[in-house]
C-alpha positions in Angstrom: 66.2 92.7 -44.9 64.2 95.3 -43.1 62.0 96.0 -46.3 60.8 92.5 -45.9 60.0 92.9 -42.5 58.0 95.6 -42.5 56.0 94.2 -45.4 54.7 91.5 -43.3 53.8 93.4 -40.4 51.8 95.5 -42.3 50.0 92.7 -43.8 49.0 91.1 -40.4 47.5 94.7 -39.2 44.1 95.0 -41.3 43.2 90.8 -40.4 43.1 92.2 -36.9 41.1 95.3 -37.5 38.7 92.8 -39.8 38.0 90.3 -36.9 37.5 93.5 -34.6 35.1 94.7 -37.0 32.8 91.4 -37.4 32.3 90.4 -33.5 33.7 93.2 -31.2 31.8 91.5 -28.1 34.4 88.4 -28.6 37.7 88.4 -26.3 40.9 88.6 -28.8 42.1 85.0 -29.0 45.5 84.6 -27.3 48.0 84.7 -30.0 49.2 80.9 -30.9 52.9 80.0 -30.0 54.2 78.5 -33.2 57.1 76.6 -31.1 55.1 75.1 -28.2 52.7 72.2 -29.1 49.3 71.5 -27.8 49.1 68.6 -24.8 46.4 66.3 -25.8 43.6 66.2 -23.3 43.8 63.4 -20.8 41.6 60.2 -21.3 38.7 59.4 -19.1 38.9 56.2 -17.3 36.1 53.6 -17.9 33.9 52.3 -15.2 35.9 49.5 -13.5 39.2 49.9 -14.9 40.5 50.6 -11.6 39.3 47.0 -10.9 41.9 44.5 -11.6 40.9 42.1 -14.0 40.8 38.1 -12.8 42.8 36.0 -14.6 40.6 33.9 -17.0 40.2 30.1 -16.0 41.9 27.4 -17.1 39.7 24.6 -18.9 39.7 21.9 -17.2 41.6 18.7 -18.9 40.3 15.7 -18.2 43.2 13.1 -16.8 45.4 11.4 -19.0 44.3 7.5 -19.4 40.8 7.6 -18.2 38.9 8.1 -21.1 41.0 5.0 -22.9 40.5 2.9 -19.7 36.7 3.9 -20.0 36.6 2.9 -23.6 38.5 -0.4 -22.8 36.3 -1.8 -20.0 33.1 -1.2 -22.7 35.0 -3.1 -25.5 36.0 -6.0 -23.0 32.4 -6.2 -22.0 31.3 -6.2 -25.7 33.3 -8.9 -26.6 32.5 -11.0 -23.6 29.0 -10.5 -24.5 29.7 -11.5 -28.1 31.4 -14.6 -26.7 28.3 -15.6 -24.2 25.9 -15.4 -27.1 28.0 -17.0 -29.5 28.5 -20.0 -27.0 24.9 -20.5 -26.1 23.9 -20.6 -29.9 26.6 -23.2 -30.5 25.3 -25.2 -27.2 21.3 -25.1 -28.3 22.3 -25.7 -31.8 24.7 -29.0 -30.9 21.9 -30.4 -28.4 18.9 -29.8 -30.9 21.0 -31.9 -33.6 21.3 -34.6 -31.5 18.6 -37.7 -32.2 16.0 -37.6 -29.6 15.9 -41.3 -28.0 12.7 -42.8 -29.0 10.5 -43.5 -25.8 10.2 -47.4 -25.3 6.2 -48.4 -25.2 4.9 -49.0 -21.4 2.8 -51.7 -21.1 -0.3 -50.1 -19.6 -2.3 -52.7 -17.3 -5.3 -52.6 -15.7 -5.6 -52.1 -12.2 -6.2 -55.2 -10.3 -10.2 -55.0 -8.8 -10.3 -54.2 -5.5 -11.3 -57.3 -3.2 -14.8 -57.5 -2.0 -15.0 -57.0 1.6 -16.6 -60.3 3.0 -19.1 -60.0 6.0 -17.8 -61.2 9.0 -18.5 -64.9 9.3 -20.0 -65.5 13.0 -18.0 -67.2 15.2 -20.9 -68.2 17.5 -23.6 -70.2 17.4 -26.6 -68.9 16.1 -25.3 -66.0 14.0 -23.7 -64.1 17.3 -20.2 -63.2 16.8 -18.5 -65.1 19.7 -19.9 -67.9 21.6 -21.8 -67.0 24.4 -19.5 -69.6 26.7 -16.5 -67.4 26.2 -18.2 -64.2 27.4 -17.2 -62.9 30.9 -19.1 -64.4 33.6 -20.9 -61.3 35.7 -21.8 -63.1 38.6 -23.0 -66.6 39.5 -26.5 -67.4 41.3 -28.5 -70.4 42.0 -32.0 -71.6 40.7 -34.6 -71.6 43.2 -37.8 -74.0 43.6 -40.0 -73.0 40.7 -37.5 -70.5 38.9 -37.1 -71.2 35.1 -34.2 -69.7 32.7 -37.3 -67.2 31.3 -37.9 -65.9 34.6 -34.1 -65.4 35.6 -33.9 -63.3 32.2 -36.7 -61.0 33.1 -34.9 -60.5 36.3 -31.5 -59.5 35.0 -32.1 -58.8 31.6 -35.2 -57.0 31.4 -37.2 -59.1 28.8 -38.0 -63.2 29.0 -37.0 -63.8 25.7 -33.2 -63.3 26.4 -33.1 -66.7 28.1 -31.5 -68.0 25.4 -28.1 -66.5 25.8 -28.4 -67.6 29.6 -28.6 -71.2 28.1 -25.7 -70.7 25.3 -23.3 -69.5 28.4 -23.9 -72.5 30.5 -25.1 -75.2 27.7 -22.1 -77.4 29.2 -23.6 -77.7 32.4 -27.5 -77.6 31.2 -28.3 -80.8 29.0 -32.0 -79.1 28.2 -33.0 -75.4 28.4 -36.5 -76.6 30.0 -35.0 -78.6 32.7 -33.3 -76.8 35.4 -32.6 -78.4 38.6 -33.0 -76.3 41.8 -29.6 -75.0 43.5 -28.4 -75.6 40.3 -25.5 -72.5 39.6 -26.0 -70.4 36.5 -23.6 -68.2 35.0 -24.7 -64.8 34.4 -22.6 -63.7 31.4 -22.0 -60.2 30.4 -23.9 -59.9 27.3 -22.3 -57.6 24.5 -24.0 -54.3 24.9 -27.0 -54.1 22.4 -28.1 -57.6 22.4 -30.0 -57.5 25.4 -31.5 -54.2 25.3 -35.2 -54.3 26.4 -36.3 -51.2 24.6 -34.6 -52.4 21.2 -37.2 -54.6 18.9 -34.1 -55.3 17.0 -32.4 -57.1 20.3 -35.7 -58.3 20.7 -36.5 -59.9 17.3 -32.7 -61.3 17.4 -33.5 -63.2 20.8 -36.9 -64.8 19.6 -35.2 -66.1 16.3 -32.6 -68.1 18.4 -35.4 -69.3 20.7 -37.5 -70.6 17.8 -34.8 -72.7 17.0 -33.9 -74.2 20.1 -37.5 -74.7 20.6 -37.4 -76.9 17.8 -34.4 -79.1 18.6 -35.6 -79.4 22.1 -39.7 -79.5 22.3 
């Protein structure tokens, strides 16, 4: 046993001398203890490792029943739309299939011709619209000596030819326009406007036309 121990000691000595010769400046390595295991170096902590990891957010699940209800509403709407379209088509098809009534022939009658306006028939003598005896009386005068109807017409109406209206308004008391008695009362009528306008040639011509007819009768 001793011999074996010495041999192993001798064998270790040359190894030490050999290392010293190669690198004399290097410090001698401490002897390694076979029975003491080496401790591993502490691991470095990653940045942010001290922060507590936030729990992962759970995905939001849709409320049960909403998707099914929505799908049911859409399906019901589609069915209702189909039913409405089908009903309209059936209604139009049935209406078009009915025979259309034939329009009865309407007899067209020509409108009756409008009545032609007839000129107003004169109610008074000598083409006058009204009888001078129905004209209202403006005043009553007495005939003076030497006065004639032409003098009264000139005095009250502005022109001698208008004497015809004096005679026609008083013909119930005058037998002849050429013979007027003194102090005889003469009614001065309110002659309609336009008939005694002395500035109107139409009014003068109308009075002269009546005068001509009266002269033919009493002269």
